[in-house]
C-alpha positions, 0 to 999 in steps of 0.5 A, a space after each residue: 172098313 177102309 180098303 187098300 189101294 191094291 184091293 181097290 184096284 183089283 176090285 175096279 179091274 174085276 168090275 171092268 172085266 165084268 162089264 166089258 170084253 175089251 182088254 189092254 193088249 200085252 206089251 211086246 216091247 220094252 218101254 221107252 228108254 232115255 238115251 244120252 246125246 252121244 248114243 242117240 247121235 251114234 244110232 242116228 248115224 248108223 241108221 243114216 248109213 244103212 239107209 244110204 246103203 239101201 238107197 244106193 243098192 236100190 238105185 243100182 238095181 233100177 239102173 241095171 234094170 233100165 240098161 238091161 244089165 245082167 249081173 253074173 257071179 264071178 268066181 276067178 278061183 272057182 270051178 268055172 275058171 277051170 272049165 275052158 283050160 285043157 291039161 296038156 302033157 309036156 312030153 
């Protein structure tokens, strides 16, 4: 009796499971998707800007390390700016 393609696939898969322990890894990411040229260009520009920003930060960090510059936090309106001031009564 003729068997359907689905039954044949299941039978072949069962046979493959019997003869080997190898399994196909699960697909963790969605399959590839086609993008329009505009979307592709926008993504490439965004990635280029992020890359250049990262490179600039890394270059600044390396330069600061080479020149032994330490970056401290500056808070003009914060608590640290009030520590040196004294409150005087005008009377």
